[in-house]
Structures are given as structure tokens and as C-alpha cells.
Steps between C-alpha positions, in 0.01 A plus 500: 500500500636834403387833645488866377403788728395833347417806685492885531845613614726274705220280663552194287881505549458568866236228528748261351787617724291458811380157411849387423611629843246261653500194273854529340625593156259392227564411132266533207363835625511848371366843620411807308383845603326784316645838592359862428728548191425152346224413256288186515640375158854477644369310808302269280811441288700413825243250617464346152878440490500334842206279386692395194816436709288275726386310189153670450311207653220416746757475784520878533309707746484877498417699811391861484441758769180669407193404309456701173837697567749540220714198614189290505411628151851412370460136616144477370618621160724191487252248612350448150857401367613303798330229711622684828304494817429849643416598857458859626500654839830327596620522858787357696308197643375420154847508363646288768230239451569505129871422560416234740237350272731457203713258707216241425587451136158326441313823544417685189468885464117453522540307816724749667260788393212316652698444827608865521144636435360252746736637772495865397252603767715358760782748427298786628450503883332776713761494778295708730214240474736216522649639833169628627622861509192729506594850408163647619575433866 
């Protein structure tokens, strides 16, 4: 399984760096950011090149930061040409789970996507509620 992270600014690169700090150095992964002076076409070209370097197959998952944002649109623009799996709304728990899931070589991109989406709501926790901290007292 090969992963491509795409975001506004440094988020994708930082997400990858933080994940690697926790689970160790990872192979078959690339991260790209869109910056204020960039255009979406250039970002799309970078992602396309990464997809092609990874073989252009069904074992590629792209993660984007924000639904309907420019990085999201760059990846969507490639989905008609490549059988990639695309998940948006990436966060660190999702990225960590993706890295751990690919250790099971039997899991497909579709399997990993389903697993991540199933667990997505568990990545958000109201800590005040969890700890029983009432701010109105």
C-alpha cells in the first residue's frame, strides 16, 4: 500500500513527520502542500508524478485535508485517470491507523478506507465530557 498526503501549506508534510515520529520511518509515502504562490495545476502535476512513480495502481491511497479545497480538487482531477482511493479530512490518528493497517498485506485500499472511515468518529473526543469537567459550575 502506498500513500500520498496532500494539503494546504505544510500540513501534509508535518502530518507525515509526526506520524513517523510515532511509528517509525515509512516507505512508499509522499507528501505535498499547496502554498499561496502555487497553482492547483502544479500541485496536480506533482501528485500525478507520485502516482506514476508508485505504479499508478489500486494500491495507492491519497489523503487530503479539506473536502472541496484545492488539494482535494487536484486529487479528484486525477481519479478518472488512476484507480486511486481518496479520503479527505485526514488527521493524525487516521494517518497512524493507515500506516499500521498496511502491515497486513492482505488488506486492500478499499479495506483500509472502510476501516478508517469506521473509526473516524473515535478520533474526536470531547475531553471536558470525557473527564466530567463542567464549565458552567
